[in-house]
Each structure stands twice: as C-alpha cells, then as structure tokens.
C-alpha positions, 0 to 999 in steps of 0.5 A: 601566469606572470613571468616571475611566477613561472621562474619560481615554479621552474626553480622549485626543487622536485622531490620524488616519492620513495619507491615503497610509497608508490604502491601504498598511495595507489592502494589508498586511492583504490580503497577510497574510490571503491569504498561505498555505502553498505546497507547491510553493514549499517544494519549489522553494526547498528545498536540493538534498538535500531536493529529491532526498529528496522526489523519491525519496519521490514516486517511492515513492508512485507505485510503491506506488499502482501496486502497490495498484491491481494487487494489489487487482485480482488479489485480487478476481479470485482471490476471484471465480474461487474462488467460481465454481469452488467452485460448479461443483465442488460442483454434482455435475459429473463430475470428469473433465469438470471436469478437461477444462474446466481443461485447455482450452488456451485458458484459463489456470487459477489458484487453486483450479482450478489446485490441482484440475487438478494433483491430479487430473492426478497422481492419474489418471497414477498410477492408470494405472500397475500395481502402485500401491496407492490410498495411493500414488496419493493421496500423489502427488496431495497432493504435486502439490496442495501444490506448486501451492498454494505457487506460487499463494500465492507469486503472491498475495504477489508485490510485497507485500514491496516495499509493506511496505518502502516503508511502513516506510522512507518516514518515516525517509527523510523524517526524513533530509530533515528533518535535511539541511534543518535542517543547511543552515538552521543553516549559513546562520545561521552567516554572519548577524549576528543570528538571528531566527524570520523567518530560521529559519522558511523553512528549518525549514518546508522541512525538515519538508516532507520528513517530511510527504511521508514520512508521506504515502507511508507511511500508505497503503502500510502500510494496504494491506499489512496489508489485502492480507496479510489477504486473502492469508491468507484465500485461502491458508486457502481453498485449503488447505481445498479441497485437504484436501476434494479429498483426501478425495474422492480417498481415497473413490474409491481405496477404492471401486476397491479 
C-alpha cells in the first residue's frame, strides 16, 4: 500500500451504525448462515404434477428395495443349499438313499436337489419298464433334468425384470417431473411484471428435485440388477454342470447293467 493511499484511508470519515441496526444485521447474518435446503419444503411447495411424480418414484424405490432384500435372501439360500447338497452328493452316499431324502414329504427341494430328484425319478421309472435300452433311460432322465433346470432358473429370475424396469425408467420419470416443474415456473413468470433469479430459483429447485429423486431410485436398482444377474448366471452354470456330471454317472450305471 502506497503512502498516499494510507493517508486517504486514514482521513476518511468512519460512520457508526445506528444502535438499532446492529441487532437487525446480526439477525440477517444468522438467518443467512442457518438457511439450508429443505427437501420436505421442496416437496410440499412443488406443483401437483411434480408431487405426483415424486410420490410415484418413492413408491418405485420402496418396491425396488423390497425386491433387493428378498432376492438377496433367495440367492444366499440357493448358494448355501447347493453347497450342502454337493457335499452330500460327492461324499459317496448311495444315490437311492439320497433320492429318498430328497423326496421326503416334509421338505421342499429346490436347486441342485430338485434337478437330481427329477432326473433320478425319471431314470428309475424308465428302468422298471421292460424293453427300454440304457440310452432311452438316460435321455428321459436328461429331459426331466432340463425341465427342472428351466423352472429353477425361472424362479431365480423372478422379479428381476421389474427391478430392471425401475432402474431404467426412473431417471426419465424424474425428468418428466422436471419438465413439468419448469413449465409451471415459466407460466407463473408470464404474469409477473419483471423476472429475477429470486422469482425463478424456487420453481427450478422444485423441478430439479424430481430428477434427483429419479436418480436416487435408479442407481440402487441398476446396481442390484447387475449384481443379481451375475449371481443367477453363476447358479445356472452350476446347475447345468451338475446335470451333466449326474448324466455321466447315470450313463455309467446303464453300461454296468448292460
């Protein structure tokens, strides 16, 4: 700072604020520092179309989370059941005894155990018929296992398409709410004498709130769908590999009997 500038600042008169202006200034500063974005207020003061779209998105979010928790439990149980059945199957236990355990009326079989039960039941039924060669018996067992495999995969994939639809459409639904919000804001400005940022900002915030909710709904749904699709693929490969291995065992039994 130059000496001339210092002299000018020193000579400048200093005007004190009136006593009554000090509390007002302090209150204004406190209000500005404490003011924050209230999402509830945005929702309550939004236009009716935006409110309906946000409620629809929140409903989709609740539905997607219900599916996420249920499918996660289903896939964890399917993996545990597959591990437990494979350990019993490859432990050397007699297949007839394993089949009796699978057909126990007090149990509901699924996954690998259901595929084994269907294949062995059809193989045993065809083996009791006279005049059928080993190839026919094996093909019948393979058909039964393929049908059960398809049902098990369909059970695993149940509701995954709904999760994918929620994840893919939620951002666009939120964008529709944004468009409606901006339209309502612009229509309201047409009746004003002058437009300013203060007049436009609340409506724009409400409109963008719908887009934010759409992304909030879509991101978990898309992530969960990709995760679950991978788990279904791994389980289906595991089921199919077991069916092939079990077919080889049945084929060896038909050769021994022949």
